N, C-alpha and C positions, 0 to 999 in steps of 0.2 A: 053124820051131820045132817039135820033135817032142813026143810026148805026155809023155815022161819029163821034158822041160824045162818044159813047162807045169805039170806036177804039182809040180815043185820050186818053181816060182814061186808056185803057189797055197798051198804049205804051208811057209813059212819056219820054220826052227828058232827056238825061243824059250827064253830063260833067265830067271832071276830078275831080270836087269837089263834086260829087254826094254823098249823104248820102245813105248807103245801110243797109238794115235789111232783115230778112227772117224768115222762120219757119223750125225748125228741127223736123223730125219725121221718123218713119219707119213702114209702108210706109208713104208717104206724098203727093202723087199725088191727093188724094181725098180732100185735104184741101181747104177750100174756103177762107182762110186767104190771099193768094196772090191777089185774086180778090177783096176782101174787102179793103186791104191797097192800092192796085193799083187804086181803085176808088178815095180814099182820096188824093193820090199823084196827080192824074190828076185834081181833083176838086180844090185843093189849089195851083196848079201850082208849086209843089215842085220838085226840082232837086234831085231826089232820086229813089230808086228801092227797091222792096220787093220780094224776090225770094224763091221758095221751095228748101229745102236742105235735100235730103234723106240721112240719116245717120244711119248705123247699130249700134245696142246697144254697141257692143264691141269697136266701134270707136268713140263713143259719147264724152267721156271726152277729147280726143285729138282734135276732131273737134271743141269743145267748146273753148278750149284754143287757137286755131288758129284764132278765130274771130277777136280779136283786131289787130293782125298782118296783117290780110287781109283788115283792114279798116272798118269792120262792126260796126255799131252803136249798134247792138244788135240783138236778135232773140226772136221769140216765140218758145215755146217748147210744143210738143204734144206727144201723145202716141207713143212709150212706155217710153219716156225719162223724164217725169215730176218728178218722185221721184229721179232718178239719178242726175238730175240737182241740187237738193237741196244740195247734198254733193260736187258737182263739182264747185259751185260758191264760190267767196271769201266772200261775205256778202249776207245775206238773210233777208228780212223784216219780221216783226212779223207774218203777215198773212201767209206767205209761211212756216214759221217754224211750226205754229199751224196746218196748213193743211197737212204739210209733203210733199209738192210738189211745184215746180216752173213752171210757164207757161210763164213768161216774163223775159228776161235777158237784162240788159243794160250794155254796155261796157263803163267803165269810161275812162277819159282822160289818166290815168296812166296805162291802159291796164288791170285793174282788172275788175271782173264781179260782178254785183249786181243782185241778184235773187229776183223776186217778184211774187206774186200770185194775179191776178186780176179776177179770176173766181167768187169769192164772190161778188166783186164790180159789175161785169156784171150781175149776178143773181139779185141783189137788184135793179139795175137801170132798168132792164127789167121789173120787177114787178111794179116799180113806174111809168114807162112809159105806161104800159099796163092797169093798173087799177087806175083811178083817186082817190086820197085820201087814197090809200092802206098804211097800217101801220103794221109793224111786231109785234107791241104790241097789236094788236087786239084780240089775243087769241092763243091757242095752234097751233103749226105747226107740220105737219106730213111729215116726209121724208122717202120715200121708197128707200132703198139701204143704203150701208155703205162703198162705195168705195171712190175714190178720189174726185169725184164731190160732193158726199154727204158730205164729210168733209168740202169742201169749202162752201157749202150752210149752213151747221151747224154752222160754225164759223161766217159767216155773220149774220145769224139770232140771234145767241147768243149775239154777240157784239151790235146788233141793239135793244136788249131788248125784244126779244120774251119771253113770260112768261113760256112757256113749249115747249120743242122740243121732239117729239116722233120719235124714230128711229125704223123703221120696216125693218127687213132684213131676208133673207132666212137662213143665218148663224148667230145665236144669239151672238156667241163669237166675231165676227167681229164688230157687233154693240156695244157690251160692250166695246171693245177696243177703238172704236171711242169716246165713252162717256168718258172713263177714260183719253184718250190722250188729249182731248180738254178741258174738264171740263165745266160745265154749267148746265142749267135746263133740263137735258135729262132724258127721260124714254125709256127703250128698250122694244120692242114688238117682239114676234116671228112672223114668216110669217103667221102662222095659225090664229093669232090674228089681222091681218091687217084690217079687217072690223071694229072691235070694237075700233081700234085706232082712227077711224075717228070721233067718238062721240064728239060733241061740238068743233071740230077743226075749225080754221079760215083760214088755209092754208094747201093745199096738194101739195107736190112736188114729182114727180117721177124722180129719178136720175138713175134708172136702165136702162138696154137696152131692157127690156121687152116692147113689143109694137113697137119697132123700126123696120124699113124695114129689112126683113131677119131674124128677131129674134122671139122667141115665144111670144104669146100675154100676156098682163098683165091682169090677172083675178082678178078683184076687184069689189065687190058690193059697190055702193055708197049710199045705202039707209040711212046709219047712218050719212052721211056727211051733215051738214047744207047747204042749198042752197045759203047762203051768203058767204060760204067759197070760196076763190080763188083757182083755180086748175091750176098748171103749170107742163108741161112736158119739161124737158131740152133738149130732142132730137128734131131734126127738120127734120127727114126723117122717116115717112112722117111729113109734117108740122102740120097737124091735126091728132094726134094719136087717137086711139079708146078711150083712157081715156078722152082726151079733147072733143071728140065728145059726149061721154056719159054725161060728166059734163055739157056741153053747152046745151044739150037737156033737162036737168032737171033745167036749170036756173042759174047754177053757173057761175060767171065770170071766163074766162079762158085766159091763157097767153101761147103762144107757145114758143119754145126754141130758135128760131133764134135770138131773141133780146139779149139773153145772149151772144151769139157769137159776135154780133156787139158791145155791150157795153164793154165787157171784153177787146176788142182790143184798146179802147180809150187811156188808160194810157200808153201803149207801144208806140203807134204812137206819142203821145205828147212828150215822152222822147227821141225818136229817131229822129224825124223830126221837133220838135219845134213848132208844131201847135196843138191846142186842137180841135180834129175833132168832127163833129156833126153826130149823127145818125138820118137819115131822112127816110121817106117812099120811096124815090127814091133809097137810098142806099140799103134798104131792098129788093126792087124788083130786083135791079142789082145783088146782091149777090145770091139771090134765083134762078135767071135765069142764071145758070152756063153754059148754052149752048149759051148764047148771046154773 
């Protein structure tokens, strides 16, 4: 893609009938979602825009309620608003209720707000695209972490038929709460047990910030993990984390985190702009090249 093409993708033409969506967060300047949705708007020639909306937590509910009056088709919701969005919308889908968070909001024709959670969808689609023939039913899955992302991953794996899901967290109580809230084939492991949790696993997913740029490293020996197990890190800064590099070096199939970002955006874009977007290698390169 040359510079004139990327410029066109960044600056779609707008009219008085433009469909408008965006992303709410605090802060939100770091979000790659405007670049992602802007690419699709340009690619499909859509009369629309997707803009960053920095909203402080104390103003979030009021800002959300103003969206239909301002003509917004909806928004994505990111940190720190995902949990607050669940109680602020008029309706929430089952996935959002089970995860306890909303990341996609669609404004209905009557001005009401539908809350959805597509993080689990993005996670599953990323793995399916990254590893040919991957199945969640292949064996036990290990999830590192018990926060919001871990909940979305756990719900997706449970619903897809994973035979056992091992939650490994630094705070055991939080992992127990996740298991109790969601319900499913869960086993809770303490952080000191994280290496033993890998025995006979078919999937390892890191949902913590450990290993992310600017964060402490993830210290995890992979000796007990079968080399057939898929290893996924949901962060994408750096794109290849130390966990993925170590897993790749021993022969494990690995999947980085940027695909989850791309795929989770698909349902919202389709709802707001009326086109089912495609995730392509060109899109991936464009979103990663934030300086382009």
